[in-house]
C-alpha atoms as an extended CHARMM CRD file, in Angstrom:
* protein
*
       240  EXT
         1         1  MET       CA              0.0000000000        0.0000000000        0.0000000000  PROA      1               0.0000000000
         2         2  LEU       CA              1.3140000000        3.4050000000       -1.0060000000  PROA      2               0.0000000000
         3         3  ARG       CA              1.5780000000        6.6730000000        0.8690000000  PROA      3               0.0000000000
         4         4  VAL       CA              0.6010000000        9.2590000000       -1.7360000000  PROA      4               0.0000000000
         5         5  LEU       CA              1.0730000000       13.0090000000       -2.0000000000  PROA      5               0.0000000000
         6         6  ILE       CA             -1.0510000000       14.9920000000       -4.4780000000  PROA      6               0.0000000000
         7         7  VAL       CA              0.0620000000       18.5370000000       -5.3120000000  PROA      7               0.0000000000
         8         8  ASP       CA             -2.3930000000       20.5200000000       -7.4200000000  PROA      8               0.0000000000
         9         9  ASP       CA             -3.6130000000       24.0990000000       -7.1590000000  PROA      9               0.0000000000
        10        10  GLU       CA             -6.9200000000       23.0760000000       -8.7680000000  PROA      10              0.0000000000
        11        11  GLU       CA             -9.0560000000       21.7140000000       -5.9500000000  PROA      11              0.0000000000
        12        12  LEU       CA            -11.4670000000       19.7780000000       -8.1740000000  PROA      12              0.0000000000
        13        13  GLY       CA             -8.6060000000       18.0740000000      -10.0160000000  PROA      13              0.0000000000
        14        14  ALA       CA             -6.9650000000       17.0650000000       -6.7460000000  PROA      14              0.0000000000
        15        15  GLU       CA            -10.2330000000       15.7140000000       -5.3700000000  PROA      15              0.0000000000
        16        16  ARG       CA            -10.8680000000       13.7370000000       -8.5610000000  PROA      16              0.0000000000
        17        17  LEU       CA             -7.4270000000       12.1460000000       -8.4380000000  PROA      17              0.0000000000
        18        18  ALA       CA             -7.7900000000       11.3500000000       -4.7380000000  PROA      18              0.0000000000
        19        19  GLU       CA            -11.0800000000        9.5320000000       -5.4310000000  PROA      19              0.0000000000
        20        20  LEU       CA             -9.4850000000        7.5010000000       -8.2220000000  PROA      20              0.0000000000
        21        21  LEU       CA             -6.6060000000        6.5290000000       -5.9420000000  PROA      21              0.0000000000
        22        22  LYS       CA             -9.0300000000        5.4360000000       -3.2360000000  PROA      22              0.0000000000
        23        23  GLU       CA            -10.9640000000        3.3550000000       -5.7590000000  PROA      23              0.0000000000
        24        24  SER       CA             -7.7570000000        1.7000000000       -6.9520000000  PROA      24              0.0000000000
        25        25  GLY       CA             -7.2000000000        0.2420000000       -3.4900000000  PROA      25              0.0000000000
        26        26  SER       CA             -3.4370000000        0.8930000000       -3.7530000000  PROA      26              0.0000000000
        27        27  ALA       CA             -3.1950000000        3.9590000000       -1.5190000000  PROA      27              0.0000000000
        28        28  ARG       CA             -2.8150000000        3.5270000000        2.2320000000  PROA      28              0.0000000000
        29        29  ARG       CA             -2.8110000000        7.2610000000        2.9070000000  PROA      29              0.0000000000
        30        30  ILE       CA             -3.4540000000       10.2580000000        0.6490000000  PROA      30              0.0000000000
        31        31  THR       CA             -2.3060000000       13.7990000000        1.4470000000  PROA      31              0.0000000000
        32        32  VAL       CA             -3.3590000000       16.7390000000       -0.7170000000  PROA      32              0.0000000000
        33        33  ALA       CA             -1.3420000000       19.9670000000       -1.0130000000  PROA      33              0.0000000000
        34        34  GLY       CA             -2.6490000000       22.9960000000       -2.8850000000  PROA      34              0.0000000000
        35        35  ASN       CA              0.7550000000       24.5850000000       -3.5590000000  PROA      35              0.0000000000
        36        36  TYR       CA              4.4750000000       24.0050000000       -3.2720000000  PROA      36              0.0000000000
        37        37  GLN       CA              4.6930000000       25.4380000000        0.2570000000  PROA      37              0.0000000000
        38        38  GLU       CA              2.1690000000       22.9200000000        1.5540000000  PROA      38              0.0000000000
        39        39  ALA       CA              3.9740000000       20.1340000000       -0.3120000000  PROA      39              0.0000000000
        40        40  LEU       CA              7.3670000000       20.9780000000        1.1980000000  PROA      40              0.0000000000
        41        41  LYS       CA              5.8090000000       21.1090000000        4.6490000000  PROA      41              0.0000000000
        42        42  ALA       CA              4.1140000000       17.7450000000        4.0970000000  PROA      42              0.0000000000
        43        43  VAL       CA              7.3510000000       15.9440000000        3.1600000000  PROA      43              0.0000000000
        44        44  LYS       CA              8.9830000000       17.2410000000        6.3420000000  PROA      44              0.0000000000
        45        45  GLU       CA              6.2430000000       15.6080000000        8.3850000000  PROA      45              0.0000000000
        46        46  GLU       CA              5.7090000000       12.3580000000        6.5000000000  PROA      46              0.0000000000
        47        47  HSD       CA              7.4910000000        9.9250000000        4.1890000000  PROA      47              0.0000000000
        48        48  PHE       CA              5.7250000000        9.3850000000        0.8510000000  PROA      48              0.0000000000
        49        49  ASP       CA              6.1640000000        6.6110000000       -1.6900000000  PROA      49              0.0000000000
        50        50  VAL       CA              4.7580000000        8.4710000000       -4.7020000000  PROA      50              0.0000000000
        51        51  ALA       CA              3.8600000000       12.0820000000       -5.4960000000  PROA      51              0.0000000000
        52        52  PHE       CA              1.4160000000       13.2200000000       -8.1830000000  PROA      52              0.0000000000
        53        53  LEU       CA              2.4730000000       16.7260000000       -9.2180000000  PROA      53              0.0000000000
        54        54  ASP       CA              0.5900000000       19.1840000000      -11.3660000000  PROA      54              0.0000000000
        55        55  ILE       CA              3.1000000000       20.8390000000      -13.6860000000  PROA      55              0.0000000000
        56        56  GLU       CA              1.5910000000       24.2970000000      -14.0760000000  PROA      56              0.0000000000
        57        57  MET       CA              1.3260000000       25.8860000000      -10.6290000000  PROA      57              0.0000000000
        58        58  PRO       CA              2.0620000000       29.4120000000       -9.3700000000  PROA      58              0.0000000000
        59        59  GLY       CA              5.2620000000       30.1350000000       -7.4790000000  PROA      59              0.0000000000
        60        60  MET       CA              7.0330000000       26.8760000000       -8.2950000000  PROA      60              0.0000000000
        61        61  ASN       CA              5.9810000000       24.5180000000      -11.0670000000  PROA      61              0.0000000000
        62        62  GLY       CA              5.8280000000       20.7610000000      -10.7150000000  PROA      62              0.0000000000
        63        63  LEU       CA              9.1500000000       20.1850000000      -12.4850000000  PROA      63              0.0000000000
        64        64  GLU       CA             11.0040000000       22.4230000000      -10.0420000000  PROA      64              0.0000000000
        65        65  LEU       CA              9.1030000000       21.0060000000       -7.1030000000  PROA      65              0.0000000000
        66        66  SER       CA             10.0280000000       17.4560000000       -8.0630000000  PROA      66              0.0000000000
        67        67  THR       CA             13.7040000000       18.3620000000       -7.6500000000  PROA      67              0.0000000000
        68        68  ARG       CA             13.0830000000       19.6500000000       -4.1430000000  PROA      68              0.0000000000
        69        69  LEU       CA             10.9750000000       16.6640000000       -3.1280000000  PROA      69              0.0000000000
        70        70  MET       CA             13.3490000000       14.0500000000       -4.5240000000  PROA      70              0.0000000000
        71        71  SER       CA             16.3520000000       15.7300000000       -2.9190000000  PROA      71              0.0000000000
        72        72  LYS       CA             14.6030000000       15.2340000000        0.4310000000  PROA      72              0.0000000000
        73        73  ASN       CA             13.4580000000       11.7010000000       -0.4200000000  PROA      73              0.0000000000
        74        74  PRO       CA             15.5200000000       10.0370000000       -3.1850000000  PROA      74              0.0000000000
        75        75  LYS       CA             13.2480000000        6.9820000000       -3.0940000000  PROA      75              0.0000000000
        76        76  LEU       CA             10.1800000000        9.0240000000       -3.9970000000  PROA      76              0.0000000000
        77        77  PHE       CA              8.4750000000        8.1730000000       -7.3020000000  PROA      77              0.0000000000
        78        78  VAL       CA              7.0490000000       11.1820000000       -9.1210000000  PROA      78              0.0000000000
        79        79  VAL       CA              4.0900000000       11.1740000000      -11.5070000000  PROA      79              0.0000000000
        80        80  PHE       CA              3.3460000000       14.3910000000      -13.3840000000  PROA      80              0.0000000000
        81        81  GLN       CA             -0.1240000000       15.4620000000      -14.4310000000  PROA      81              0.0000000000
        82        82  THR       CA             -1.1040000000       18.3050000000      -16.7240000000  PROA      82              0.0000000000
        83        83  ALA       CA             -3.5840000000       19.3660000000      -19.3830000000  PROA      83              0.0000000000
        84        84  HSD       CA             -0.7860000000       19.8580000000      -21.9010000000  PROA      84              0.0000000000
        85        85  GLU       CA              1.2130000000       17.2700000000      -23.8510000000  PROA      85              0.0000000000
        86        86  GLU       CA              4.2600000000       19.4580000000      -24.5570000000  PROA      86              0.0000000000
        87        87  TYR       CA              5.8290000000       18.8970000000      -21.1150000000  PROA      87              0.0000000000
        88        88  ALA       CA              6.2810000000       15.1470000000      -21.5490000000  PROA      88              0.0000000000
        89        89  LYS       CA              9.9970000000       15.1930000000      -22.3930000000  PROA      89              0.0000000000
        90        90  GLU       CA             10.8120000000       17.6090000000      -19.5680000000  PROA      90              0.0000000000
        91        91  ALA       CA              8.7900000000       15.4830000000      -17.1700000000  PROA      91              0.0000000000
        92        92  PHE       CA             10.7020000000       12.3010000000      -17.9210000000  PROA      92              0.0000000000
        93        93  ASP       CA             14.0240000000       14.1860000000      -17.9870000000  PROA      93              0.0000000000
        94        94  ALA       CA             13.1120000000       15.3250000000      -14.4720000000  PROA      94              0.0000000000
        95        95  GLY       CA             12.8210000000       11.7080000000      -13.3610000000  PROA      95              0.0000000000
        96        96  GLY       CA              9.0810000000       11.2040000000      -13.6060000000  PROA      96              0.0000000000
        97        97  VAL       CA              7.8470000000        7.6250000000      -13.8500000000  PROA      97              0.0000000000
        98        98  GLY       CA              4.4900000000        8.6670000000      -15.2610000000  PROA      98              0.0000000000
        99        99  TYR       CA              2.8120000000       11.4770000000      -17.2140000000  PROA      99              0.0000000000
       100       100  LEU       CA             -0.9380000000       11.8240000000      -16.9730000000  PROA      100             0.0000000000
       101       101  LEU       CA             -3.0420000000       14.0910000000      -19.1460000000  PROA      101             0.0000000000
       102       102  LYS       CA             -6.0680000000       15.7220000000      -17.5470000000  PROA      102             0.0000000000
       103       103  PRO       CA             -8.8130000000       14.7630000000      -17.1940000000  PROA      103             0.0000000000
       104       104  VAL       CA             -7.2760000000       11.6780000000      -15.6220000000  PROA      104             0.0000000000
       105       105  SER       CA             -9.1310000000        8.3740000000      -15.9590000000  PROA      105             0.0000000000
       106       106  ALA       CA             -9.2410000000        5.3590000000      -13.6600000000  PROA      106             0.0000000000
       107       107  GLN       CA             -7.3480000000        3.3690000000      -16.3050000000  PROA      107             0.0000000000
       108       108  ASP       CA             -4.5690000000        5.9970000000      -16.3470000000  PROA      108             0.0000000000
       109       109  VAL       CA             -4.2050000000        5.8000000000      -12.5840000000  PROA      109             0.0000000000
       110       110  ASP       CA             -4.1860000000        1.9970000000      -12.5440000000  PROA      110             0.0000000000
       111       111  LYS       CA             -1.4730000000        1.8740000000      -15.2240000000  PROA      111             0.0000000000
       112       112  VAL       CA              0.8410000000        4.2890000000      -13.4800000000  PROA      112             0.0000000000
       113       113  LEU       CA              0.3550000000        2.6200000000      -10.0910000000  PROA      113             0.0000000000
       114       114  THR       CA              1.2280000000       -0.7340000000      -11.6490000000  PROA      114             0.0000000000
       115       115  ARG       CA              4.4140000000        0.8300000000      -13.0140000000  PROA      115             0.0000000000
       116       116  VAL       CA              5.3140000000        2.3470000000       -9.6450000000  PROA      116             0.0000000000
       117       117  SER       CA              4.7380000000       -0.9850000000       -7.8980000000  PROA      117             0.0000000000
       118       118  ALA       CA              6.9960000000       -2.7460000000      -10.4080000000  PROA      118             0.0000000000
       119       119  TYR       CA              9.7740000000       -0.1970000000       -9.8810000000  PROA      119             0.0000000000
       120       120  ARG       CA              9.4860000000       -0.4980000000       -6.1010000000  PROA      120             0.0000000000
       121       121  LYS       CA              9.6250000000       -4.2870000000       -6.2830000000  PROA      121             0.0000000000
       122       122  ASN       CA             12.6570000000       -4.3650000000       -8.5810000000  PROA      122             0.0000000000
       123       123  THR       CA             14.6550000000       -1.5880000000       -6.9280000000  PROA      123             0.0000000000
       124       124  PRO       CA             13.4260000000       -1.3190000000       -3.3460000000  PROA      124             0.0000000000
       125       125  GLU       CA             16.6790000000        0.1110000000       -1.9880000000  PROA      125             0.0000000000
       126       126  GLU       CA             17.7070000000        2.1920000000       -4.9980000000  PROA      126             0.0000000000
       127       127  VAL       CA             18.9960000000        5.6580000000       -4.2120000000  PROA      127             0.0000000000
       128       128  ARG       CA             18.4090000000        8.3500000000       -6.8120000000  PROA      128             0.0000000000
       129       129  LEU       CA             19.5720000000       11.9410000000       -6.7070000000  PROA      129             0.0000000000
       130       130  MET       CA             18.1140000000       14.7170000000       -8.8410000000  PROA      130             0.0000000000
       131       131  GLY       CA             20.6950000000       17.2150000000      -10.0590000000  PROA      131             0.0000000000
       132       132  LYS       CA             20.0520000000       20.3000000000      -12.1710000000  PROA      132             0.0000000000
       133       133  HSD       CA             22.3970000000       21.0410000000      -15.0810000000  PROA      133             0.0000000000
       134       134  GLU       CA             21.8540000000       23.8430000000      -17.6100000000  PROA      134             0.0000000000
       135       135  GLY       CA             18.0750000000       23.7620000000      -17.3180000000  PROA      135             0.0000000000
       136       136  ARG       CA             17.8860000000       19.9580000000      -17.3820000000  PROA      136             0.0000000000
       137       137  TYR       CA             17.3040000000       17.5940000000      -14.4880000000  PROA      137             0.0000000000
       138       138  LEU       CA             19.5410000000       14.5340000000      -14.2270000000  PROA      138             0.0000000000
       139       139  LEU       CA             18.4260000000       11.4500000000      -12.3060000000  PROA      139             0.0000000000
       140       140  LEU       CA             21.6180000000        9.9840000000      -10.8710000000  PROA      140             0.0000000000
       141       141  ARG       CA             22.4480000000        6.7760000000       -9.0210000000  PROA      141             0.0000000000
       142       142  PRO       CA             25.3860000000        6.6220000000       -6.5800000000  PROA      142             0.0000000000
       143       143  ASP       CA             27.4320000000        4.6580000000       -9.1230000000  PROA      143             0.0000000000
       144       144  ASP       CA             27.0520000000        7.5460000000      -11.5850000000  PROA      144             0.0000000000
       145       145  LEU       CA             28.9380000000        9.8670000000       -9.2420000000  PROA      145             0.0000000000
       146       146  PHE       CA             32.6760000000       10.3680000000       -8.7970000000  PROA      146             0.0000000000
       147       147  TYR       CA             32.4610000000       12.8560000000       -5.9580000000  PROA      147             0.0000000000
       148       148  VAL       CA             30.2300000000       15.4080000000       -4.2740000000  PROA      148             0.0000000000
       149       149  LYS       CA             31.3680000000       18.9420000000       -3.4880000000  PROA      149             0.0000000000
       150       150  ALA       CA             29.7090000000       21.2280000000       -0.9390000000  PROA      150             0.0000000000
       151       151  GLU       CA             29.0060000000       24.7480000000       -2.1500000000  PROA      151             0.0000000000
       152       152  LEU       CA             27.1020000000       27.2340000000        0.0450000000  PROA      152             0.0000000000
       153       153  THR       CA             23.5050000000       25.9740000000        0.3450000000  PROA      153             0.0000000000
       154       154  GLU       CA             23.9080000000       23.3990000000       -2.4540000000  PROA      154             0.0000000000
       155       155  ALA       CA             26.1180000000       20.5090000000       -3.4370000000  PROA      155             0.0000000000
       156       156  ILE       CA             27.6720000000       19.6990000000       -6.7950000000  PROA      156             0.0000000000
       157       157  LEU       CA             27.2320000000       16.1460000000       -8.0540000000  PROA      157             0.0000000000
       158       158  ARG       CA             30.1190000000       15.1930000000      -10.3530000000  PROA      158             0.0000000000
       159       159  SER       CA             29.0950000000       12.5700000000      -12.8910000000  PROA      159             0.0000000000
       160       160  LYS       CA             31.0330000000       11.6230000000      -16.0210000000  PROA      160             0.0000000000
       161       161  ASP       CA             29.3370000000       14.1300000000      -18.3210000000  PROA      161             0.0000000000
       162       162  ALA       CA             28.2480000000       16.9780000000      -16.0620000000  PROA      162             0.0000000000
       163       163  ASN       CA             28.4150000000       18.8990000000      -12.8370000000  PROA      163             0.0000000000
       164       164  SER       CA             24.8440000000       19.1360000000      -11.5880000000  PROA      164             0.0000000000
       165       165  ARG       CA             23.5080000000       20.9230000000       -8.5380000000  PROA      165             0.0000000000
       166       166  ILE       CA             21.2910000000       19.6540000000       -5.7760000000  PROA      166             0.0000000000
       167       167  ARG       CA             19.8110000000       21.7130000000       -2.9430000000  PROA      167             0.0000000000
       168       168  ARG       CA             21.0250000000       19.5130000000       -0.1270000000  PROA      168             0.0000000000
       169       169  LYS       CA             23.6400000000       19.7030000000        2.6250000000  PROA      169             0.0000000000
       170       170  ILE       CA             26.7540000000       17.5800000000        2.2880000000  PROA      170             0.0000000000
       171       171  TYR       CA             26.2670000000       15.9550000000        5.7080000000  PROA      171             0.0000000000
       172       172  GLU       CA             22.8610000000       14.6830000000        4.5000000000  PROA      172             0.0000000000
       173       173  LEU       CA             24.4400000000       13.2640000000        1.3570000000  PROA      173             0.0000000000
       174       174  GLU       CA             27.2360000000       11.6980000000        3.4120000000  PROA      174             0.0000000000
       175       175  GLU       CA             24.7080000000        9.7110000000        5.4430000000  PROA      175             0.0000000000
       176       176  LEU       CA             22.8000000000        8.7020000000        2.3220000000  PROA      176             0.0000000000
       177       177  LEU       CA             25.8200000000        7.7050000000        0.2270000000  PROA      177             0.0000000000
       178       178  ALA       CA             28.1010000000        6.0890000000        2.8260000000  PROA      178             0.0000000000
       179       179  PRO       CA             26.6020000000        2.6010000000        2.2320000000  PROA      179             0.0000000000
       180       180  HSD       CA             27.4740000000        3.0100000000       -1.4750000000  PROA      180             0.0000000000
       181       181  GLY       CA             31.2290000000        3.4630000000       -0.9930000000  PROA      181             0.0000000000
       182       182  PHE       CA             31.4370000000        7.2200000000       -0.4290000000  PROA      182             0.0000000000
       183       183  PHE       CA             33.8330000000        8.6850000000        2.1280000000  PROA      183             0.0000000000
       184       184  ARG       CA             34.2140000000       12.2230000000        3.4840000000  PROA      184             0.0000000000
       185       185  VAL       CA             37.8430000000       13.1940000000        2.7480000000  PROA      185             0.0000000000
       186       186  HSD       CA             37.3800000000       16.9250000000        3.3410000000  PROA      186             0.0000000000
       187       187  ARG       CA             34.7330000000       19.1560000000        4.8640000000  PROA      187             0.0000000000
       188       188  SER       CA             33.7070000000       19.9840000000        1.2830000000  PROA      188             0.0000000000
       189       189  TYR       CA             34.2140000000       16.6410000000       -0.4790000000  PROA      189             0.0000000000
       190       190  LEU       CA             32.6260000000       13.2000000000       -0.5240000000  PROA      190             0.0000000000
       191       191  VAL       CA             34.5250000000       10.7380000000       -2.7140000000  PROA      191             0.0000000000
       192       192  ASN       CA             33.2080000000        7.5720000000       -4.3520000000  PROA      192             0.0000000000
       193       193  LEU       CA             36.0400000000        5.1800000000       -3.5030000000  PROA      193             0.0000000000
       194       194  ASN       CA             34.8390000000        2.7920000000       -6.2070000000  PROA      194             0.0000000000
       195       195  LYS       CA             35.8250000000        5.4180000000       -8.8030000000  PROA      195             0.0000000000
       196       196  VAL       CA             39.2910000000        6.2500000000       -7.4350000000  PROA      196             0.0000000000
       197       197  ARG       CA             42.2350000000        5.3050000000       -9.6770000000  PROA      197             0.0000000000
       198       198  ASP       CA             45.0680000000        6.2520000000       -7.3340000000  PROA      198             0.0000000000
       199       199  MET       CA             46.0430000000        8.5700000000       -4.4920000000  PROA      199             0.0000000000
       200       200  LYS       CA             49.2820000000       10.4950000000       -4.1050000000  PROA      200             0.0000000000
       201       201  VAL       CA             50.5800000000       11.7940000000       -0.7760000000  PROA      201             0.0000000000
       202       202  VAL       CA             51.2190000000       15.5500000000       -0.9350000000  PROA      202             0.0000000000
       203       203  GLU       CA             52.0820000000       18.2390000000        1.6210000000  PROA      203             0.0000000000
       204       204  GLN       CA             51.0700000000       17.6930000000        5.2550000000  PROA      204             0.0000000000
       205       205  SER       CA             50.2380000000       14.0340000000        4.5310000000  PROA      205             0.0000000000
       206       206  LYS       CA             47.1560000000       14.9370000000        2.4890000000  PROA      206             0.0000000000
       207       207  PHE       CA             45.9290000000       12.7490000000       -0.3660000000  PROA      207             0.0000000000
       208       208  GLN       CA             45.7570000000       13.9900000000       -3.9420000000  PROA      208             0.0000000000
       209       209  ILE       CA             42.9960000000       11.8500000000       -5.4370000000  PROA      209             0.0000000000
       210       210  HSD       CA             42.7240000000       10.8330000000       -9.1040000000  PROA      210             0.0000000000
       211       211  PHE       CA             39.7150000000        9.1180000000      -10.6840000000  PROA      211             0.0000000000
       212       212  ASN       CA             39.0090000000        6.6330000000      -13.4270000000  PROA      212             0.0000000000
       213       213  ASP       CA             37.4020000000        8.1590000000      -16.5640000000  PROA      213             0.0000000000
       214       214  ILE       CA             37.6250000000       11.8390000000      -15.5430000000  PROA      214             0.0000000000
       215       215  ASP       CA             40.5960000000       14.2250000000      -15.2220000000  PROA      215             0.0000000000
       216       216  ASP       CA             39.4590000000       15.9690000000      -12.0380000000  PROA      216             0.0000000000
       217       217  VAL       CA             41.8850000000       15.9240000000       -9.1290000000  PROA      217             0.0000000000
       218       218  ILE       CA             40.8610000000       16.7630000000       -5.5630000000  PROA      218             0.0000000000
       219       219  THR       CA             42.9220000000       17.0570000000       -2.3960000000  PROA      219             0.0000000000
       220       220  SER       CA             41.8240000000       15.7380000000        0.9680000000  PROA      220             0.0000000000
       221       221  SER       CA             42.3300000000       17.5180000000        4.2490000000  PROA      221             0.0000000000
       222       222  LYS       CA             45.0220000000       16.2190000000        6.6030000000  PROA      222             0.0000000000
       223       223  ASP       CA             42.3920000000       14.7810000000        8.9520000000  PROA      223             0.0000000000
       224       224  GLY       CA             40.4270000000       13.4010000000        5.9990000000  PROA      224             0.0000000000
       225       225  ALA       CA             43.4950000000       11.5060000000        4.7630000000  PROA      225             0.0000000000
       226       226  LYS       CA             44.1240000000       10.0930000000        8.2380000000  PROA      226             0.0000000000
       227       227  MET       CA             40.5230000000        8.9050000000        8.6070000000  PROA      227             0.0000000000
       228       228  LEU       CA             40.5440000000        7.4270000000        5.1030000000  PROA      228             0.0000000000
       229       229  ARG       CA             43.7100000000        5.4200000000        5.9000000000  PROA      229             0.0000000000
       230       230  GLU       CA             42.0620000000        4.0900000000        9.0470000000  PROA      230             0.0000000000
       231       231  HSD       CA             38.8660000000        3.2920000000        7.1390000000  PROA      231             0.0000000000
       232       232  LEU       CA             40.7400000000        1.3320000000        4.4420000000  PROA      232             0.0000000000
       233       233  GLU       CA             42.9050000000       -0.4990000000        6.9810000000  PROA      233             0.0000000000
       234       234  THR       CA             39.8060000000       -1.5290000000        8.9430000000  PROA      234             0.0000000000
       235       235  LYS       CA             38.1360000000       -2.8560000000        5.8100000000  PROA      235             0.0000000000
       236       236  ALA       CA             41.2750000000       -4.7220000000        4.7870000000  PROA      236             0.0000000000
       237       237  SER       CA             41.6020000000       -6.3840000000        8.2170000000  PROA      237             0.0000000000
       238       238  LYS       CA             38.0090000000       -7.5660000000        8.0650000000  PROA      238             0.0000000000
       239       239  HSD       CA             38.6860000000       -9.3380000000        4.7580000000  PROA      239             0.0000000000
       240       240  ALA       CA             42.0850000000      -10.7270000000        5.7640000000  PROA      240             0.0000000000
């Protein structure tokens, strides 16, 4: 059973979708938000499995909102709904798993819920991060990333082809990505150890880190290098 968030500034449309979800029997709990502020408040208070987002809304449209919601909950599945067909490509580029045209039918809802259930069954622990790059939204898995860099109120996600931005603190990303081989080597850097080619010791016993497939080079802090040595030695002793 799914915990569902509906975000739509049209009350009748939201009510119609909520009724269809109830009739489907797949929703355990349904929360309705009339704007992006209510939606952001709702995700602070509750964990949702799927969000149905209207695309055209005042203040912040559904495409922008999806980035915010998925940065807070990378396991959230997003379904976009709109009266216009021309947003389809943007919606799927933004990581949507469904695109419903209004007026939404019961068959439309059943199809997209079946798709969401299949994704949840096949990738129940998958972590996805939504990064913004030159007006596009990239849906990234941990294995797509070489490192993460903290920058003011955002973080930069370094993948092979782009630097994308996510509105999330690096300590939050550290907790999320640690099980996927990431290690904090500097107050501003998380490194995917699975992507490291080699490390060179430089001044003050810091590590200069080189990666496979990209030319970027980053330097750890002195404390970061010390903790990384201890981390690798501990892992090695466990497999000895």
